[in-house]
Legacy VTK file of the C-alpha trace (Angstrom):
# vtk DataFile Version 3.0
C-alpha trace
ASCII
DATASET POLYDATA
POINTS 246 float
7.706 15.048 -19.803
4.846 13.817 -21.419
6.582 14.770 -24.983
6.768 17.948 -23.108
10.035 19.904 -22.921
10.661 20.749 -19.059
13.290 23.705 -19.821
10.883 25.410 -22.806
7.516 23.931 -22.000
7.722 23.584 -18.526
4.337 24.961 -18.079
2.647 22.210 -20.193
4.526 19.482 -18.006
3.554 21.388 -15.094
0.325 21.115 -15.669
0.590 17.084 -15.666
1.862 16.750 -12.506
-0.601 16.915 -9.131
1.352 16.739 -6.398
0.116 16.403 -2.259
2.837 17.226 -0.141
2.924 16.002 3.500
3.069 19.140 5.162
-0.904 21.102 4.946
-0.327 24.570 3.529
-3.972 26.209 3.118
-5.067 30.230 3.742
-7.050 29.893 6.914
-9.729 32.269 6.100
-10.775 31.176 1.898
-13.979 28.043 1.404
-12.850 24.995 0.249
-14.749 25.939 -2.884
-12.556 28.611 -3.640
-9.599 26.713 -3.396
-10.139 24.942 -5.457
-11.541 26.848 -8.372
-8.533 29.499 -7.224
-5.736 26.530 -8.003
-7.716 24.776 -10.704
-7.310 29.210 -11.981
-3.960 28.928 -11.394
-2.692 26.308 -14.344
-5.074 28.349 -16.849
-8.289 26.407 -17.017
-11.973 27.625 -16.242
-14.223 26.810 -14.427
-16.123 23.408 -13.982
-18.693 23.127 -11.381
-19.445 19.593 -11.934
-15.244 18.299 -12.560
-14.578 20.359 -8.514
-17.977 18.172 -7.299
-17.496 15.204 -8.186
-13.808 15.509 -6.784
-15.499 16.815 -3.297
-17.926 13.737 -3.041
-15.611 11.850 -3.834
-13.172 12.979 -1.002
-16.793 13.415 1.689
-16.268 17.018 1.485
-19.230 18.291 -0.233
-21.244 19.185 2.569
-18.166 21.632 3.638
-17.443 23.143 0.154
-18.269 26.653 1.726
-16.326 26.224 5.189
-13.856 28.351 6.171
-10.789 26.261 5.991
-10.045 27.181 9.543
-12.760 25.731 10.732
-12.016 21.840 9.464
-10.009 19.162 11.046
-6.970 17.988 10.262
-7.693 15.309 8.425
-10.658 17.094 6.543
-8.028 19.792 6.043
-5.440 16.758 4.423
-8.409 15.761 2.119
-8.803 19.370 1.096
-5.281 19.333 -0.901
-5.510 15.797 -1.694
-8.562 18.175 -3.586
-6.545 21.475 -4.535
-4.028 18.706 -6.143
-6.585 17.404 -8.943
-8.948 19.834 -9.424
-6.125 20.095 -12.619
-6.936 16.281 -13.652
-3.246 15.791 -13.260
-1.828 12.668 -15.282
1.122 12.592 -12.591
-0.037 12.387 -9.078
2.858 12.718 -6.091
1.471 11.789 -2.696
3.927 12.112 0.141
2.365 10.298 2.658
-1.302 11.340 2.522
-2.400 9.754 5.665
-0.108 10.074 7.643
-1.295 10.606 10.769
-5.447 10.603 9.666
-8.135 8.390 10.429
-9.129 4.956 9.234
-11.885 6.413 6.596
-10.055 8.658 5.262
-7.656 6.393 4.817
-10.279 3.719 3.483
-11.695 6.721 0.514
-7.946 7.553 -0.061
-7.464 3.739 -1.703
-10.726 4.140 -3.788
-9.768 6.870 -5.159
-5.941 5.662 -5.441
-7.749 2.616 -7.338
-10.174 5.026 -9.570
-7.464 7.235 -10.469
-4.938 3.820 -11.340
-8.016 2.827 -13.988
-8.276 6.132 -15.460
-4.296 5.906 -16.628
-3.125 8.111 -13.870
0.392 6.946 -12.560
0.969 7.371 -8.850
4.187 7.833 -6.821
2.910 7.006 -3.533
5.276 8.127 -0.372
4.225 5.751 2.619
5.483 4.039 6.177
2.631 1.579 6.200
3.349 -0.928 5.049
-0.179 -2.362 4.095
-0.923 0.454 2.235
1.009 -0.203 -0.205
0.752 -3.903 -0.430
-3.131 -3.149 -0.826
-2.758 -0.020 -3.914
0.459 -0.577 -5.273
1.784 -2.173 -8.710
5.270 -1.416 -8.147
7.437 -0.942 -4.813
10.606 0.410 -4.085
12.286 0.552 -0.983
14.690 3.075 0.295
16.315 2.807 3.284
18.632 6.042 4.351
18.177 7.135 1.066
19.363 4.554 -0.508
17.137 2.982 -3.010
17.329 -1.311 -2.299
15.171 -2.454 -4.939
12.764 -1.663 -7.479
10.461 -4.644 -8.270
6.542 -5.591 -9.038
4.813 -6.218 -6.043
3.932 -9.425 -7.720
7.888 -10.203 -8.110
8.421 -9.260 -5.302
5.438 -11.142 -2.888
6.729 -14.536 -5.559
10.571 -14.100 -5.350
11.476 -13.180 -1.365
8.555 -14.901 -0.240
7.933 -17.531 2.433
4.793 -19.897 2.768
4.123 -21.295 6.009
1.392 -24.782 6.596
0.478 -25.145 10.339
-0.748 -28.643 10.973
-2.814 -28.729 14.676
-2.851 -32.021 16.339
-5.554 -34.330 17.967
-2.665 -34.937 20.790
0.477 -32.577 21.397
3.623 -33.858 20.546
6.941 -33.029 22.865
9.163 -33.973 20.053
9.047 -33.910 15.958
9.861 -38.367 14.660
13.395 -38.008 13.720
11.667 -39.670 10.057
10.539 -35.654 9.465
14.306 -34.623 10.396
14.122 -34.059 6.179
11.565 -31.645 6.630
11.617 -27.290 7.348
9.568 -27.979 10.950
9.121 -26.765 13.922
6.658 -27.235 17.210
4.521 -24.676 17.873
1.320 -24.086 20.711
2.966 -26.243 23.249
3.625 -29.166 20.245
-0.129 -28.652 19.698
0.638 -27.567 16.447
3.033 -27.925 13.968
5.046 -25.135 11.744
6.521 -26.217 7.915
8.261 -23.431 5.891
8.843 -23.522 1.991
9.283 -21.279 -0.531
6.563 -18.653 -2.505
8.093 -20.225 -5.795
8.409 -23.918 -6.208
6.479 -26.132 -8.213
6.139 -28.867 -5.709
6.268 -27.870 -2.136
6.778 -31.488 -0.527
3.029 -30.766 1.174
1.400 -34.105 0.404
4.752 -36.268 0.978
4.976 -34.422 4.617
1.126 -35.084 5.305
1.724 -39.061 4.031
5.592 -39.509 5.773
2.748 -37.762 9.029
0.768 -40.478 9.116
3.185 -42.922 8.876
5.479 -40.944 12.388
1.488 -41.902 14.726
0.570 -37.756 14.561
-2.610 -37.488 13.190
-4.224 -33.499 12.077
-6.843 -31.821 13.446
-6.634 -29.015 11.138
-4.171 -26.980 8.448
-3.557 -23.849 7.357
-1.227 -22.015 4.587
0.168 -18.391 5.256
2.324 -16.166 3.223
4.761 -13.555 3.863
3.577 -10.266 3.900
5.588 -6.953 2.749
6.239 -5.688 5.543
8.054 -8.824 6.468
9.627 -8.943 3.152
10.217 -4.886 3.917
11.750 -5.689 7.140
14.340 -8.914 5.818
15.533 -6.252 3.136
15.979 -3.331 5.524
18.294 -6.725 7.593
20.301 -7.663 5.183
21.259 -4.175 3.546
22.390 -3.169 7.087
24.316 -6.314 8.208
LINES 1 247
246 0 1 2 3 4 5 6 7 8 9 10 11 12 13 14 15 16 17 18 19 20 21 22 23 24 25 26 27 28 29 30 31 32 33 34 35 36 37 38 39 40 41 42 43 44 45 46 47 48 49 50 51 52 53 54 55 56 57 58 59 60 61 62 63 64 65 66 67 68 69 70 71 72 73 74 75 76 77 78 79 80 81 82 83 84 85 86 87 88 89 90 91 92 93 94 95 96 97 98 99 100 101 102 103 104 105 106 107 108 109 110 111 112 113 114 115 116 117 118 119 120 121 122 123 124 125 126 127 128 129 130 131 132 133 134 135 136 137 138 139 140 141 142 143 144 145 146 147 148 149 150 151 152 153 154 155 156 157 158 159 160 161 162 163 164 165 166 167 168 169 170 171 172 173 174 175 176 177 178 179 180 181 182 183 184 185 186 187 188 189 190 191 192 193 194 195 196 197 198 199 200 201 202 203 204 205 206 207 208 209 210 211 212 213 214 215 216 217 218 219 220 221 222 223 224 225 226 227 228 229 230 231 232 233 234 235 236 237 238 239 240 241 242 243 244 245
């Protein structure tokens, strides 16, 4: 790992790794500052007040640096766990559901921090049940079901290959049925006939939209508005699980 043999150079290899476990495990009577200084010392590193200050400020903990752990809220303790994992400047960071059960502010701070670490070249392995979180910050996605890895793919490729786009066409006047001339398209009426939904692949170069709009006009349907949407990662995830469990 990182050029080090994990058996003969295990200390050097371990030094490259930061871990934020799901369970919070901290010394309740210790202060935040002492906790980080002690954790850094465990890796044989000297004091670095500037680095600790930077990490605490990034995680909105600077004002709590002299507070005892037992006095902190659950969200604040989660922040301390993250700070502990970063204080020895790891190059590989494991995050095991770091935002589970925390407030929106911490999730936002975590996303910003992860983006910064990624930009600095840190490899981050994140496990999460929040699909929007994975969609927002991940470069590569692994989908796991009952201990089985269903796939490992770049997010962009996954979204492109398995995603579907939909065009919603709002009509000036509702219609009860679709004309027979439109039967060749993958259309469905929605909103009590006030709109038409057209589904098409996200990968194809030809969407068929131009021809569809022309045929709609020929069929006497007048458009009021239209907008497109693409499948979310959550929808793709659910599809994968359904296919795997058939």
